[in-house]
N, C-alpha and C positions, 0 to 999 in steps of 0.2 A: 762408743759404735753406737749407730744408728742402725734401727730395725725397721722393717717396711713389712705389710701383710695387706694381701689381695682377699676378700673377702666376696662369697657368692650367696646373698641372700636368697637362698629358696625354700622350699616346703621343709625340708629337712633340717637347715640350718635354725630356721625359726620353732620349730618344735624342740631343739635343743634348748634354744633359747628361753622360752615358758618353761620349761623343766627347770633350769637352772633360776629362773625366779621363782618358781613352786619350792625348791627344795633351799632355797636360803632365806631371802627376804618374805616371802609369804608362807613360809613354813608353819607357823601358827594358825593362821587363819585356813589355808589348805586343811588342816589336819580337821577342824573343827566342821568344813564343808563334808569333809569324806565321812565322818563319822552321822554326820545328819543326812547323808544320804545314801547310805546304809541302812539307815533306822527307817528312812520312807521306804526303801527298797523291803525289808522285810514286812512293813505296814502293808505295803500294796499286796505282797506274795500272801501274807494270813488273808486278806479280803477277797482273794482268789478260790480260796477253798470254803468260805463262808456261805452255806447254802440260801440263804435268803437274800441272798445278792441279786438283782434283776440282771438278765446278760447283759445289755448294753453297758450298766456300769461296770460288770465284770471285764466285759473287753477293754473299757475306759481304762481300769486298774490294771490289766494287762499291758496296754501302750504304755501308761504312765512307768511302768515297772520295765520295761523295754528300754525307752529310753533315758532315765535314771542309769539303769546299768552300762549302756553305752558311754554315757559322758563319764560315768566313775571309772570304766576301763581305759578309753578314748580319749580322754579329757586332755591332756598335752598334745595331742595331733589335730584335735579339733581346734585349740585356741591356739597352734600354730599356723593352720590353716587360715583363720582369723586374722592374725597378725600380718602374716604374707598378703592379703588382701588390702590391708593399710598401709603398706610400702607404698611411697611416693614413686610413681613413674620416672625410672631412670635410676634407682636406686636401689635396684638388684645387686649390684656392682660395686663395690666400693675399696679404695685404697687408700692404706694409711700409712702415715710415716712415723715414727716415733722419735723424740728427739729428748735431750736432759730435762727439760723444763715444761715440755707440752708434746701433746701430739695432735697431728694433723689427717683429717680425713676427707677425701675426696670423692664425690659423687656426681655424675652427668654434668660436670663442668664446674660446681660450688666446690669450695674448699671450707672447713669449719677446724678452730684450732678450739682445743680443748686442755683445761687443765687437769693435772693427775690429782689435784684435791677434789675435785668433781665426783671421783669414784668413791662409792660407798664401800664397795666388796670387789675382790677381785676373785673369781671361782675359775676352775679348768675341768675338763670332761677328760675322754681319752682323745677327742678329735679337736675340741675349740677351747680357747680363751674367754671367758663372760667379763666385761667391767658392767656392775652392778651399779645404777645411778639411783636409785629409787625403787620402790615397789612396783612400777609399772614403766620405767625406763632402764635401757640396758643395750650393749652394744656386745657383737659378737665377733672373734676374730678364728679364721681356721689355722690349727698348727700348723697344717702340710703347705701352707702357703708363705709359712713366715720366712722372711731372708734378713742377712745378716749376723747371726748366730744361730747356737743351738736353741732348742726348747728351753732347757736348764736352764741357761746363761739368759734368756729371756722372762724366765720367772723370776730368777734374783733381779734382774732388771725392774722390772714390776714391784717388787717388795721393796726395794729402794726407793723409788719413786713415788710411792704411795703410800709407804710407811705401814703396810696390811701385809700380813701372810694370804698367800694364794690357795683357797679355800677348794679342796677336791671334792668332785660330787659325781657319784657314781653316772650313767646314763649315759 
């Protein structure tokens, strides 16, 4: 059975992709960074209430606190926006055909053939499938655009071809 999928690489998709990387292959490093960020937030908040701090330094502490809080809370959205800015022109929409021995991605007149062995991890959310190739490289496929079978049959196809179970992630 041949499957195909069209994917639109917009900000929402890139945010989901960044979230998938964070929840899978970057899990350990992300946890450390989050803990460090919250510690710095606590220190900056304590510096706001210390009476001996000059007003310019207090203002600087407040700005640092706000910036760190924004990154802590909306980090996936910020990273997704940055990743979308790095997408090559013409690569905002791609079509992929999945064959038994490989799959082919077509963007803006170029076709790339990929082996299933290059996939380190396969993950899925409510709306997307993610092919994780490493800590900084992944591909995303919209479930709603999948043709050639059901989502369940495609999941089984991926598990068979990659030899890896599909990891479910929230978000």
